[in-house]
C-alpha positions as CSV (number, residue, x, y, z in Angstrom):
1,M,112.3,22.3,-5.1
2,R,114.5,19.3,-3.9
3,I,111.3,17.9,-2.0
4,I,109.7,17.9,-5.2
5,E,112.1,16.1,-7.1
6,K,112.0,13.4,-4.5
7,L,108.6,12.7,-4.5
8,N,108.8,12.8,-8.3
9,S,111.4,10.2,-8.2
10,W,109.7,8.2,-6.0
11,I,106.5,8.3,-8.0
12,E,108.4,7.4,-11.1
13,R,109.8,4.5,-9.2
14,A,106.3,3.2,-8.2
15,E,104.9,3.8,-11.9
16,T,107.7,1.7,-13.4
17,I,107.1,-1.3,-10.8
18,V,103.4,-1.2,-11.5
19,L,104.0,-0.9,-15.2
20,V,106.4,-3.7,-15.5
21,F,103.9,-6.1,-13.4
22,V,101.1,-4.9,-15.6
23,L,103.0,-5.6,-18.7
24,G,104.0,-9.0,-17.2
25,I,100.5,-9.9,-16.6
26,M,99.5,-8.6,-19.9
27,V,102.1,-10.8,-21.7
28,I,101.3,-13.8,-19.6
29,F,97.6,-13.8,-19.9
30,A,97.6,-13.2,-23.6
31,F,100.2,-16.0,-24.0
32,L,97.7,-18.4,-21.8
33,Q,94.8,-17.2,-23.9
34,V,96.6,-18.2,-27.2
35,I,97.5,-21.5,-25.6
36,L,94.0,-22.4,-24.8
37,R,92.5,-21.4,-27.5
38,N,95.1,-23.1,-30.2
39,I,95.4,-26.4,-28.3
40,F,92.1,-26.8,-26.1
41,H,90.0,-24.7,-28.6
42,E,88.9,-22.8,-25.3
43,G,89.7,-19.8,-23.7
44,I,88.7,-17.5,-21.0
45,L,85.7,-16.0,-21.5
46,W,86.7,-12.6,-20.0
47,G,90.4,-12.6,-20.8
48,D,90.1,-10.0,-23.9
49,I,88.0,-7.7,-21.7
50,F,90.7,-8.3,-18.9
51,L,93.4,-7.4,-21.6
52,R,91.8,-4.3,-22.9
53,H,91.4,-2.7,-19.4
54,L,95.0,-3.3,-18.8
55,V,96.2,-1.5,-21.9
56,L,94.3,1.5,-20.3
57,W,96.9,1.0,-17.1
58,V,99.9,0.3,-19.6
59,G,98.9,3.6,-21.6
60,F,98.3,6.1,-18.8
61,L,101.3,4.8,-16.6
62,G,103.3,5.2,-19.8
63,A,102.1,8.8,-20.8
64,S,103.1,9.9,-17.2
65,L,106.6,8.6,-17.6
66,A,106.9,10.0,-20.9
67,T,105.9,13.3,-19.6
68,R,108.5,13.1,-16.6
69,K,111.4,12.5,-19.3
70,Q,109.8,15.3,-21.8
71,K,109.3,12.6,-24.4
72,H,105.6,13.1,-24.6
73,I,104.0,14.4,-28.2
74,N,104.6,17.7,-28.9
75,I,104.5,20.1,-32.1
76,D,108.1,22.3,-32.4
77,L,106.7,24.9,-34.7
78,F,108.3,28.0,-33.5
79,S,111.7,26.7,-31.6
80,R,113.8,27.3,-34.7
81,F,113.1,31.1,-35.1
82,L,113.4,31.6,-31.1
83,S,116.2,32.4,-28.8
84,D,117.0,29.8,-26.1
85,K,114.9,32.2,-23.5
86,G,112.2,32.0,-25.6
87,K,112.1,28.4,-26.0
88,T,112.3,28.3,-22.5
89,V,109.3,30.8,-22.1
90,V,107.1,29.0,-25.1
91,R,107.7,25.6,-22.9
92,F,106.6,27.3,-19.6
93,V,103.4,28.5,-21.5
94,T,102.7,25.2,-23.0
95,N,103.6,23.3,-19.8
96,L,101.2,25.6,-17.7
97,F,98.4,25.1,-20.4
98,S,98.9,21.3,-20.3
99,V,98.6,21.0,-16.4
100,F,95.2,23.1,-16.7
101,I,93.9,20.6,-19.5
102,C,95.2,17.4,-17.6
103,Y,93.6,19.1,-14.6
104,L,90.4,19.4,-16.4
105,L,90.6,15.8,-17.7
106,A,91.4,14.5,-14.2
107,N,88.3,16.3,-12.9
108,A,86.0,14.9,-15.6
109,S,87.5,11.3,-15.4
110,W,86.9,11.3,-11.7
111,T,83.3,12.2,-12.0
112,F,83.1,9.1,-14.9
113,V,84.5,6.8,-12.2
114,Q,82.4,7.8,-9.6
115,D,79.3,7.6,-11.8
116,E,80.7,3.9,-13.0
117,Q,80.9,3.0,-9.1
118,M,77.5,4.4,-8.2
119,M,75.8,2.8,-11.1
120,G,77.7,-0.5,-9.8
121,T,79.1,-1.2,-13.5
122,E,80.6,-4.5,-13.8
123,I,83.2,-5.8,-16.5
124,F,83.2,-9.3,-15.8
125,A,83.1,-11.9,-12.9
126,D,81.6,-9.4,-10.7
127,V,84.2,-7.2,-11.0
128,P,83.5,-3.5,-11.0
129,A,84.5,-1.6,-13.7
130,W,85.8,1.4,-11.6
131,Y,88.6,-0.9,-10.2
132,F,90.2,-0.8,-13.8
133,Q,89.2,2.9,-14.6
134,I,90.4,4.5,-11.7
135,I,93.8,4.8,-13.7
136,I,92.3,7.5,-16.0
137,P,91.8,10.3,-13.3
138,I,95.1,9.1,-11.7
139,G,97.0,9.1,-14.9
140,F,95.9,12.7,-15.9
141,F,96.6,13.8,-12.3
142,L,99.9,12.4,-12.5
143,M,100.6,14.1,-16.1
144,S,99.1,17.3,-14.2
145,F,101.9,17.2,-11.6
146,R,104.3,16.5,-13.9
147,F,103.6,19.1,-16.6
148,L,103.5,21.6,-13.2
149,I,107.0,20.3,-12.3
150,L,108.5,21.3,-15.9
151,A,106.5,24.6,-15.9
152,L,108.4,25.2,-12.6
153,E,111.6,24.3,-13.9
154,N,111.1,26.2,-17.0
155,I,110.3,29.3,-14.8
156,V,113.5,29.2,-12.6
157,E,115.5,28.5,-15.7
158,V,114.2,31.8,-17.1
159,F,115.4,34.0,-13.9
160,R,118.5,31.8,-13.9
161,T,119.3,33.2,-17.5
162,Q,118.2,36.7,-16.7
163,K,120.4,36.9,-13.5
164,G,123.1,35.5,-15.6
165,G,122.9,38.1,-18.2
166,D,122.0,35.5,-20.9
167,S,119.3,36.5,-23.3
């Protein structure tokens, strides 16, 4: 489990670095667009499309980091009525279900990206669309990995409380 946690930490650092880099590019590029439009009455034609695709990167990297820190959106309807062990079991089932759904979405988005690559779709200035869209399957795969780690932590916690006699 320690190796998985090290891998998870390394991925988190890499995601954070990429996220900060992409956000920096977005801020600088958006500021440049505003200056060019307001002062010079011109702009970079493909600038808005570029920024929109960078939002995909920020969204998926942020979602993966939120999953790592268990800050993703969840609906906590039954937790008030369950014991600690019951809450852990529900979290395990929920995380396992999330692994499955994110895996399915990763596969579907991978097919989408492959189709975009095969079709030769370009976004702007001869840049293939799949360069920016590759974050979709990567993001879903990372979230699936993170949910799997959370599920494993939940099941370990269930067995630890059983062994300790806590219920």
